[in-house]
C-alpha positions in Angstrom: -2.0 146.0 29.3 -5.2 144.4 30.7 -3.4 141.1 31.3 -0.6 142.8 33.2 -3.1 144.7 35.4 -5.1 141.5 35.9 -1.9 139.7 37.0 -1.0 142.4 39.5 -4.6 142.5 40.8 -4.6 138.7 41.2 -1.2 138.1 42.6 -0.7 141.2 44.8 -4.4 142.1 45.4 -3.8 145.6 44.0 -6.8 147.7 43.1 -5.1 151.0 42.5 -2.6 151.8 39.8 -0.9 155.1 39.3 1.2 156.2 36.4 3.8 159.0 36.5 3.8 161.7 33.8 7.0 160.6 32.1 5.1 157.6 30.8 2.8 159.8 28.8 5.0 162.8 27.9 6.8 164.7 30.7 10.4 165.1 29.3 9.4 162.4 26.8 8.7 163.8 23.3 7.7 160.4 22.0 5.0 160.2 24.7 3.5 163.5 23.5 3.9 162.7 19.8 2.1 159.4 20.1 -0.6 160.8 22.4 0.3 158.1 25.0 -2.0 159.8 27.5 -5.0 158.6 25.5 -3.7 155.0 25.6 -4.0 155.0 29.4 -7.2 157.0 29.3 -8.9 154.3 27.2 -8.0 151.8 29.8 -9.7 153.8 32.6 -6.8 155.9 33.9 -7.8 159.4 34.9 -5.9 162.5 36.0 -5.7 162.9 39.8 -6.2 166.7 39.4 -9.9 167.6 39.1 -9.1 170.4 36.7 -7.1 168.1 34.4 -9.8 165.5 34.7 -12.4 168.0 33.4 -10.1 169.0 30.5 -9.5 165.3 29.6 -13.2 164.6 29.7 -13.9 167.5 27.3 -11.1 166.5 25.0 -12.2 162.8 25.0 -15.7 164.0 24.0 -14.3 165.9 21.1 -12.2 162.8 20.0 -15.3 160.6 20.3 -17.4 162.8 18.1 -14.8 163.8 15.5 -12.4 161.0 14.4 -10.1 163.5 12.8 -9.8 165.6 16.0 -6.3 165.6 17.6 -5.5 167.0 21.0 -3.0 169.8 20.9 0.6 169.3 22.0 0.0 172.1 24.6 -2.9 170.2 26.1 -1.1 166.9 26.2 1.8 168.7 28.0 -0.8 170.0 30.5 -1.8 166.5 31.3 1.7 165.8 32.5 1.3 168.2 35.4 0.0 165.3 37.6 -0.2 161.6 37.7 -3.0 159.5 36.3 -4.6 156.5 38.1 -6.9 153.6 37.6 -8.9 152.8 40.8 -10.6 149.4 40.8 -11.4 149.6 44.4 -13.0 152.1 46.8 -10.0 153.5 48.5 -6.9 155.3 47.5 -3.9 153.5 49.1 -1.4 155.1 51.5 1.3 156.9 49.6 5.0 156.4 50.4 5.2 160.1 51.3 2.5 159.5 54.0 5.0 157.2 55.7 8.3 159.0 54.9 7.2 162.5 55.8 6.5 161.8 59.5 9.9 159.9 59.7 11.7 163.0 58.2 9.8 165.3 60.6 10.6 163.1 63.6 14.2 162.8 62.6 14.5 166.6 62.3 12.7 167.5 65.5 13.7 164.8 67.9 17.1 163.8 66.6 18.4 167.0 65.0 18.5 165.2 61.6 20.9 162.6 63.0 19.7 159.5 61.0 21.9 157.0 62.8 20.8 158.2 66.3 17.2 158.1 65.0 17.5 154.6 63.7 19.1 153.3 66.9 16.5 154.9 69.2 13.6 153.7 67.1 15.0 150.1 66.7 15.4 149.9 70.5 11.9 151.2 71.1 10.4 148.8 68.5 12.3 145.8 70.0 11.2 146.8 73.5 7.5 147.1 72.5 7.4 143.9 70.5 9.8 141.8 72.5 11.5 140.9 69.2 15.0 139.6 69.1 17.5 141.5 67.0 17.8 139.8 63.6 21.1 138.4 62.4 21.0 139.0 58.6 22.0 142.4 57.2 18.9 142.5 55.1 16.6 141.9 58.0 18.4 144.5 60.1 17.8 147.0 57.3 14.1 146.2 57.1 13.9 146.4 60.9 15.3 150.0 60.8 12.7 151.0 58.1 9.9 149.4 60.1 11.0 150.8 63.4 11.3 154.4 62.0 7.8 154.0 60.6 6.3 152.5 63.8 7.7 155.2 66.1 7.1 158.2 63.8 3.5 157.1 63.2 2.9 156.3 66.9 1.8 152.7 66.2 0.7 151.1 69.4 -1.8 148.4 68.1 -0.4 145.0 69.0 -1.8 143.3 65.9 -0.1 145.9 63.7 3.2 145.6 65.6 3.0 141.9 65.2 2.5 142.3 61.4 5.5 144.7 61.3 7.7 142.0 63.0 6.7 139.5 60.4 7.6 142.1 57.7 11.1 142.2 58.9 11.6 138.5 58.1 9.4 138.5 55.0 10.7 141.4 53.0 14.2 140.0 52.3 12.9 136.5 51.6 9.5 136.6 49.9 8.0 139.7 48.2 4.6 138.0 47.9 4.3 137.4 51.7 5.6 140.9 52.3 2.9 142.4 50.1 0.3 140.3 51.8 1.5 141.5 55.2 1.3 145.2 54.0 -2.3 144.6 53.0 -3.0 143.0 56.4 -1.3 145.9 58.2 -3.5 148.5 56.4 -6.6 146.5 56.9 -5.9 146.5 60.6 -5.4 150.2 60.4 -8.7 150.8 58.7 -10.5 148.5 61.2 -8.9 150.6 64.0 -10.1 153.9 62.5 -13.7 152.6 62.1 -13.8 151.5 65.8 
C-alpha cells in the first residue's frame, strides 16, 4: 500500500488520496467482516465527516488500549456513511463535482438542457477566445468539448489557464502523464490568481 501511494505521489505529484466506502464495507460484507476500515486508518486515512472522525478516534483509542477489543459491525457500517482520505499536502483538491455541477447548471439554464447545443456554443466560444484550430482526431474533439464546457461554465478568462486547457486537448488522448501535469499547472495558476 505504501509503495503504491509513493508511486502515485512521485509520478503524478498527488498528495491527496480518497477512498470510497465500498472499499471498507458499503454493500461489501467482506469489508465489514475483515474490519477493512482499520487497514486504511492505520495508513493515515481519516473520515471526511467530523462526526465520524471523532467516533473513529475514540474507537482507535479503545483498540490501542485493549488488544481484544473489536469494533462493532454497527460502528463499522457507520464509517461507510462517508469517504475517507489521506492528505499528504495542505490543500484538498478540486472535486469532479466542482467542475461538473456548473456545467450542468449552465446547460439547464442557458441551453434548456440541450447538451449538443451547449457543446457547440461552448466549443465555438473557446475556439474564439484561444484562437485554437479545430482538432482533427475524434479523441481530441471529445476533450475539446469537455474543456470548452468547463471553461465557459466556470467563466475562465485567464490567458495562462486557457493556454493550458488548449494543451490538455492534445495531451489527454496521447499522454496521461502530460495531461496530469497540465491539470496541476492549471490549478496552480488558479490558486495564484485567487491569491492576487
